C-alpha positions as a printed NumPy array, in Angstrom:
array([[-146.345,  118.766,   39.863],
       [-148.05 ,  118.699,   43.225],
       [-146.176,  117.82 ,   46.416],
       [-147.818,  116.015,   49.327],
       [-146.281,  115.908,   52.811],
       [-146.685,  112.527,   54.462],
       [-145.97 ,  112.186,   58.186],
       [-146.283,  108.715,   59.714],
       [-146.47 ,  110.081,   63.292],
       [-144.513,  107.085,   64.538],
       [-143.735,  106.226,   68.15 ],
       [-139.997,  105.401,   68.299],
       [-139.544,  105.644,   72.064],
       [-140.119,  102.01 ,   73.051],
       [-136.88 ,  100.638,   74.576],
       [-134.838,   98.679,   72.05 ],
       [-134.619,   95.63 ,   74.325],
       [-138.433,   95.484,   74.326],
       [-138.532,   95.662,   70.527],
       [-135.847,   92.968,   70.275],
       [-137.828,   90.606,   72.511],
       [-141.183,   91.275,   70.864],
       [-142.352,   88.885,   68.182],
       [-144.117,   91.783,   66.492],
       [-144.004,   95.573,   66.887],
       [-147.324,   95.793,   65.067],
       [-150.756,   94.64 ,   66.245],
       [-149.626,   92.868,   69.428],
       [-147.076,   95.122,   71.198],
       [-148.739,   96.201,   74.5  ],
       [-149.815,   99.839,   74.52 ],
       [-148.356,  100.246,   78.023],
       [-145.169,  101.175,   76.168],
       [-146.893,  104.227,   74.634],
       [-146.777,  107.205,   77.011],
       [-149.892,  109.301,   76.258],
       [-148.048,  112.498,   77.219],
       [-145.375,  111.805,   74.601],
       [-148.091,  110.797,   72.13 ],
       [-149.832,  114.143,   72.7  ],
       [-146.602,  115.992,   71.955],
       [-146.146,  114.003,   68.748],
       [-149.698,  114.723,   67.592],
       [-149.255,  118.452,   68.144],
       [-145.879,  118.514,   66.398],
       [-147.164,  116.64 ,   63.349],
       [-150.258,  118.824,   63.087],
       [-148.046,  121.919,   63.319],
       [-146.017,  120.534,   60.404],
       [-149.247,  120.311,   58.417],
       [-149.961,  123.961,   59.219],
       [-146.485,  124.879,   57.951],
       [-147.277,  123.015,   54.736],
       [-150.494,  125.017,   54.444],
       [-148.455,  128.229,   54.557],
       [-145.932,  126.969,   51.987],
       [-148.332,  125.484,   49.426],
       [-147.495,  121.833,   50.101],
       [-150.497,  119.504,   50.168],
       [-150.871,  117.144,   53.127],
       [-151.605,  113.461,   53.63 ],
       [-153.5  ,  111.732,   56.418],
       [-152.592,  108.058,   56.682],
       [-153.963,  105.166,   58.695],
       [-152.152,  102.381,   60.53 ],
       [-153.271,  100.475,   63.579],
       [-151.957,   99.09 ,   66.839],
       [-148.229,   99.614,   66.57 ],
       [-145.186,  101.855,   66.723],
       [-145.314,  102.505,   62.963],
       [-148.036,  105.168,   63.305],
       [-150.318,  106.755,   65.881],
       [-152.829,  107.725,   63.185],
       [-155.326,  104.945,   63.822],
       [-158.334,  107.255,   63.415],
       [-157.607,  108.708,   59.986],
       [-160.886,  110.508,   59.412],
       [-160.61 ,  112.228,   62.806],
       [-157.221,  113.603,   61.73 ],
       [-158.799,  114.624,   58.418],
       [-161.433,  116.612,   60.274],
       [-158.804,  118.415,   62.351],
       [-156.747,  119.291,   59.275],
       [-159.846,  120.308,   57.338],
       [-160.688,  122.908,   59.981],
       [-157.179,  124.156,   60.81 ],
       [-155.766,  124.497,   57.29 ],
       [-157.099,  126.987,   54.768],
       [-155.268,  126.588,   51.476],
       [-153.837,  123.205,   50.499],
       [-155.513,  119.987,   49.509],
       [-155.856,  117.137,   52.001],
       [-155.429,  113.518,   50.948],
       [-156.663,  110.58 ,   52.994],
       [-154.393,  107.646,   52.167],
       [-156.41 ,  106.295,   53.708],
       [-159.21 ,  104.518,   55.505],
       [-158.901,  100.721,   55.411],
       [-162.099,  100.01 ,   53.521],
       [-161.423,   96.274,   53.265],
       [-161.298,   96.012,   57.073],
       [-164.147,   98.336,   58.057],
       [-167.638,   96.767,   57.937],
       [-169.401,  100.103,   57.38 ],
       [-168.652,  101.808,   54.041],
       [-171.652,  104.129,   54.332],
       [-170.268,  105.435,   57.622],
       [-166.911,  105.987,   55.893],
       [-168.711,  107.986,   53.187],
       [-170.319,  110.123,   55.904],
       [-166.925,  110.777,   57.481],
       [-165.416,  111.758,   54.14 ],
       [-168.334,  114.001,   53.196],
       [-168.093,  115.78 ,   56.546],
       [-164.349,  116.379,   56.108],
       [-164.923,  117.655,   52.569],
       [-167.533,  120.126,   53.793],
       [-165.311,  121.263,   56.68 ],
       [-162.456,  121.922,   54.25 ],
       [-164.783,  123.651,   51.763],
       [-163.9  ,  121.21 ,   49.028],
       [-160.195,  120.441,   49.554],
       [-160.458,  116.701,   50.271],
       [-159.022,  113.891,   48.131],
       [-160.04 ,  110.322,   49.002],
       [-157.479,  107.53 ,   48.895],
       [-158.29 ,  103.862,   49.405],
       [-155.85 ,  101.301,   50.81 ],
       [-156.23 ,   97.56 ,   51.22 ],
       [-154.563,   97.328,   54.655],
       [-151.522,   95.412,   55.773],
       [-151.57 ,   91.876,   57.084],
       [-151.208,   92.92 ,   60.736],
       [-154.237,   95.168,   60.259],
       [-156.263,   92.152,   59.215],
       [-155.542,   90.95 ,   62.754],
       [-156.149,   94.217,   64.587],
       [-159.234,   94.883,   62.444],
       [-160.683,   91.402,   63.065],
       [-161.032,   90.913,   59.302],
       [-161.008,   87.791,   57.154],
       [-158.376,   87.933,   54.381],
       [-160.465,   85.662,   52.143],
       [-162.355,   87.793,   49.65 ],
       [-160.224,   90.727,   50.669],
       [-159.654,   92.196,   47.179],
       [-163.282,   91.926,   46.099],
       [-164.346,   93.525,   49.387],
       [-161.953,   96.377,   48.592],
       [-163.646,   97.156,   45.266],
       [-167.182,   96.666,   46.557],
       [-166.574,   99.014,   49.488],
       [-165.445,  101.689,   47.018],
       [-168.645,  101.175,   45.023],
       [-170.791,  101.674,   48.139],
       [-168.857,  104.811,   49.129],
       [-169.146,  106.267,   45.624],
       [-172.902,  105.58 ,   45.582],
       [-173.33 ,  107.25 ,   48.966],
       [-171.339,  110.322,   47.925],
       [-173.129,  110.799,   44.593],
       [-176.768,  110.126,   45.543],
       [-178.669,  113.34 ,   46.27 ],
       [-182.343,  112.591,   45.506],
       [-183.373,  110.574,   48.515],
       [-182.577,  107.108,   49.835],
       [-180.942,  104.505,   47.588],
       [-179.963,  100.916,   48.331],
       [-176.977,   98.712,   47.64 ],
       [-176.99 ,   94.932,   47.582],
       [-173.66 ,   93.248,   46.927],
       [-171.792,   90.109,   47.905],
       [-170.112,   91.683,   50.933],
       [-172.214,   94.739,   51.78 ],
       [-175.957,   95.265,   51.895],
       [-177.406,   98.632,   52.83 ],
       [-181.065,   99.297,   52.165],
       [-181.219,  102.991,   53.077],
       [-178.338,  105.239,   51.969],
       [-178.963,  108.962,   52.348],
       [-176.001,  110.737,   53.953],
       [-176.224,  114.279,   55.287],
       [-174.36 ,  116.373,   54.35 ],
       [-173.238,  115.217,   50.954],
       [-169.736,  116.168,   49.825],
       [-168.798,  119.764,   49.067],
       [-167.277,  118.697,   45.732],
       [-169.535,  117.234,   43.044],
       [-169.847,  114.562,   41.882],
       [-167.368,  113.564,   44.598],
       [-163.774,  114.296,   45.689],
       [-161.093,  112.696,   43.515],
       [-160.421,  109.043,   44.249],
       [-156.947,  107.562,   44.725],
       [-155.698,  104.116,   45.711],
       [-152.324,  103.037,   47.064],
       [-151.377,   99.734,   45.502],
       [-148.475,   98.14 ,   43.688],
       [-149.696,   94.989,   41.98 ],
       [-150.356,   95.309,   38.227],
       [-153.803,   93.718,   38.413],
       [-155.095,   96.32 ,   40.866],
       [-153.421,   99.113,   38.91 ],
       [-155.223,   97.915,   35.783],
       [-158.59 ,   98.188,   37.525],
       [-157.679,  101.655,   38.779],
       [-156.937,  102.585,   35.166],
       [-160.349,  101.4  ,   34.023],
       [-161.974,  103.381,   36.827],
       [-159.806,  106.47 ,   36.261],
       [-158.589,  106.729,   39.867],
       [-155.134,  108.047,   40.766],
       [-152.613,  105.22 ,   41.292],
       [-150.159,  105.831,   44.147],
       [-147.071,  103.678,   44.691],
       [-145.587,  103.889,   48.197],
       [-141.963,  102.857,   48.802],
       [-142.001,  100.481,   45.836],
       [-139.141,  101.959,   43.792],
       [-139.063,  102.851,   40.078],
       [-139.159,   99.315,   38.644],
       [-142.304,   98.188,   40.469],
       [-143.894,  101.604,   39.913],
       [-143.266,  101.434,   36.17 ],
       [-144.858,   97.97 ,   35.988],
       [-147.922,   99.254,   37.823],
       [-148.206,  102.43 ,   35.744],
       [-147.734,  100.468,   32.492],
       [-150.517,   98.106,   33.557],
       [-152.734,  101.145,   34.235],
       [-152.015,  102.553,   30.762],
       [-152.558,   99.218,   29.018],
       [-155.881,   98.62 ,   30.754],
       [-157.191,  101.998,   29.628],
       [-156.071,  101.361,   26.08 ],
       [-157.763,   97.946,   26.008],
       [-160.939,   99.497,   27.415],
       [-160.984,  102.164,   24.703],
       [-160.37 ,  104.973,   27.198],
       [-158.182,  108.033,   26.61 ],
       [-154.526,  107.563,   27.543],
       [-153.776,  108.797,   31.054],
       [-151.79 ,  111.939,   31.712],
       [-149.297,  112.126,   34.523],
       [-152.154,  113.445,   36.672],
       [-153.187,  109.825,   37.306],
       [-149.885,  108.758,   38.868],
       [-148.315,  109.364,   42.289],
       [-144.932,  108.269,   43.61 ],
       [-144.085,  108.181,   47.316],
       [-140.612,  108.024,   48.858],
       [-138.82 ,  108.904,   52.052],
       [-137.404,  112.381,   51.481],
       [-135.225,  114.918,   53.24 ],
       [-133.665,  118.123,   51.905],
       [-130.699,  119.66 ,   53.726],
       [-128.49 ,  122.633,   53.04 ],
       [-125.734,  120.231,   52.   ],
       [-125.589,  116.686,   50.662],
       [-124.061,  115.533,   53.911],
       [-126.845,  117.038,   56.018],
       [-129.572,  115.757,   53.722],
       [-128.319,  112.175,   53.799],
       [-127.401,  112.213,   57.491],
       [-130.781,  113.496,   58.63 ],
       [-132.674,  111.638,   55.904],
       [-131.163,  108.342,   57.029],
       [-133.237,  108.679,   60.219],
       [-136.317,  108.056,   58.071],
       [-135.118,  104.494,   57.449],
       [-136.234,  103.654,   61.012],
       [-139.63 ,  103.025,   59.435],
       [-138.165,  100.181,   57.368],
       [-135.478,   98.915,   59.714],
       [-137.495,   98.861,   62.942],
       [-141.246,   99.293,   62.461],
       [-141.761,   96.539,   59.848],
       [-141.124,   93.707,   62.309],
       [-144.214,   91.55 ,   62.677],
       [-145.182,   88.002,   63.511],
       [-144.833,   85.349,   60.789],
       [-148.546,   84.588,   60.83 ],
       [-149.171,   88.199,   59.795],
       [-146.778,   88.269,   56.872],
       [-146.499,   84.924,   55.15 ],
       [-148.866,   84.725,   52.23 ],
       [-152.24 ,   85.057,   53.923],
       [-155.044,   83.232,   52.053],
       [-157.174,   85.549,   49.988],
       [-154.653,   88.394,   50.202],
       [-154.105,   88.304,   46.424],
       [-155.954,   86.906,   43.444],
       [-155.464,   83.18 ,   42.649],
       [-153.683,   83.814,   39.341],
       [-151.002,   85.801,   41.188],
       [-150.396,   83.119,   43.82 ],
       [-147.742,   80.981,   42.074],
       [-145.46 ,   83.908,   41.297],
       [-145.891,   85.43 ,   44.757],
       [-144.98 ,   82.147,   46.393],
       [-141.944,   81.663,   44.165],
       [-140.625,   85.183,   44.756],
       [-141.654,   86.06 ,   48.324],
       [-143.634,   83.23 ,   49.896],
       [-140.983,   81.777,   52.148],
       [-139.576,   85.167,   53.104],
       [-142.85 ,   86.947,   53.796],
       [-143.883,   90.347,   52.444],
       [-141.921,   92.118,   49.694],
       [-141.34 ,   94.91 ,   52.214],
       [-139.44 ,   92.486,   54.457],
       [-136.56 ,   92.699,   51.985],
       [-136.111,   96.361,   52.927],
       [-135.285,   95.649,   56.577],
       [-131.687,   96.641,   57.242],
       [-131.343,   98.747,   54.106],
       [-128.59 ,  101.39 ,   54.113],
       [-129.09 ,  105.031,   53.062],
       [-126.929,  104.51 ,   49.968],
       [-128.891,  101.455,   48.887],
       [-132.222,  103.154,   49.635],
       [-131.263,  106.118,   47.437],
       [-130.098,  103.762,   44.689],
       [-133.438,  101.95 ,   44.805],
       [-135.497,  105.163,   44.709],
       [-136.969,  104.558,   48.157],
       [-135.113,  107.478,   49.752],
       [-134.32 ,  110.809,   48.123],
       [-131.942,  112.901,   50.196],
       [-129.28 ,  115.552,   49.829],
       [-129.105,  119.231,   49.015],
       [-131.873,  120.779,   46.878],
       [-130.059,  120.183,   43.58 ],
       [-129.36 ,  116.55 ,   44.416],
       [-132.945,  115.893,   45.551],
       [-134.321,  117.5  ,   42.403],
       [-132.072,  115.289,   40.257],
       [-133.042,  112.137,   42.163],
       [-136.749,  112.875,   41.737],
       [-136.327,  113.577,   38.027],
       [-134.358,  110.351,   37.542],
       [-137.263,  108.43 ,   39.089],
       [-139.737,  110.467,   37.032],
       [-138.006,  109.48 ,   33.795],
       [-137.725,  105.799,   34.763],
       [-141.434,  105.378,   35.512],
       [-142.734,  107.484,   32.626],
       [-143.781,  110.493,   34.681],
       [-146.051,  111.332,   37.6  ],
       [-147.852,  114.486,   38.701],
       [-147.89 ,  113.812,   42.439],
       [-144.796,  113.392,   44.598],
       [-145.581,  112.209,   48.123],
       [-142.624,  112.881,   50.362],
       [-142.456,  111.028,   53.651],
       [-140.639,  113.724,   55.564],
       [-140.776,  112.547,   59.166],
       [-140.304,  109.142,   60.748],
       [-138.205,  107.514,   63.426],
       [-136.089,  109.89 ,   65.525],
       [-136.15 ,  112.719,   62.982],
       [-137.14 ,  115.753,   65.072],
       [-139.885,  118.306,   64.614],
       [-137.306,  121.023,   63.937],
       [-135.551,  118.876,   61.34 ],
       [-138.867,  118.067,   59.669],
       [-139.776,  121.762,   59.461],
       [-136.431,  122.586,   57.844],
       [-136.847,  119.787,   55.297],
       [-140.366,  120.962,   54.419],
       [-139.224,  124.56 ,   53.921],
       [-136.272,  123.63 ,   51.721],
       [-138.384,  121.259,   49.628],
       [-141.141,  123.835,   49.152],
       [-138.797,  126.712,   48.252],
       [-135.894,  125.015,   46.466],
       [-137.236,  121.808,   44.884],
       [-140.991,  122.013,   44.232],
       [-140.9  ,  125.067,   41.897],
       [-138.523,  123.208,   39.562],
       [-140.582,  120.05 ,   39.14 ],
       [-142.484,  119.598,   35.841],
       [-146.119,  120.487,   35.354],
       [-148.702,  117.741,   35.129],
       [-150.184,  116.467,   31.899],
       [-153.952,  116.048,   32.109],
       [-155.915,  112.959,   31.125],
       [-158.326,  113.818,   28.251],
       [-162.007,  114.045,   29.134],
       [-161.26 ,  114.251,   32.834],
       [-163.9  ,  116.138,   34.801],
       [-162.472,  117.563,   38.01 ],
       [-164.751,  117.81 ,   41.033],
       [-166.323,  121.23 ,   41.526],
       [-167.777,  122.826,   44.657],
       [-171.441,  122.17 ,   45.238],
       [-173.763,  124.864,   43.952]])
């Protein structure tokens, strides 16, 4: 199994009375509350944690959120470029650029190809749909959102795999008559593709395309539904059954010397759920076009009046978060057992993404958690099973 360190690089230092008064801590909270000197310190600390991961053999993740306290990584591909140059050993996953919000998929392909070349072929490309508040901050229309998501991937794949002169793309959402990026990617035909999503319909399409399906903070039950949909879609399409190499599970995670330390420090990670999810109702209540029409009735019945499924996690306790598979925390033995319990419930996965820093968890605490995970937990996790007929990217000749 491969481990991936995920750092949100949050900004938790806005006064609580400001957060309490604000209608939303995402998209519309004034940036006067973000001290650039503190932000600089946070960037350097998080990048140093990535360098520690490089030394310990833990892969790293670059995320993307916009305009809020939940993450300072608004320019994901810039962070990718920094990590590509500073690290030497581990793989780097972008999870990822908001392709359904950006109007320029060819430019995204250029950014990814550059990062892949800088890293000498260590990049993995993850696609995400974007959250509702990012529809606002990205000035994007939610109608047609899902189809835009897939079409943007198609443009990016075409740009990354075309090497014999200009090609064109004409779709419903994107038209580009002259695609010829320089340089192309270091890996051929292209770096591995991932997508972070939880709905079964999207997982099914990922299965047909053969991309890695990542579930982030969704728990074992939702992850199993998504992974089962992935498997079923491949079977119906006459494709080989997927190995665990096609599945990734992400959870908040902290390893301490003792159970008490692991849970006490790990509970700080819940700031991400308990504080940074707050957003205005117009950004979270069933935006038109956010999901396919056939999913609408069930979504409205189960979450429509309350907002996003994630809203149900606000106020969650450490004990409940561990029970739901959203947080894994404790000593190394306990964390290993929690991960394996989740592994068995979902039917296996080859990628564990551990969100190891958020909220007021300190740089020193994050470093300790990374070291303990790398030395005491990762070596015990099961090896991946490989999807038949899978061709891994290789360095360019």
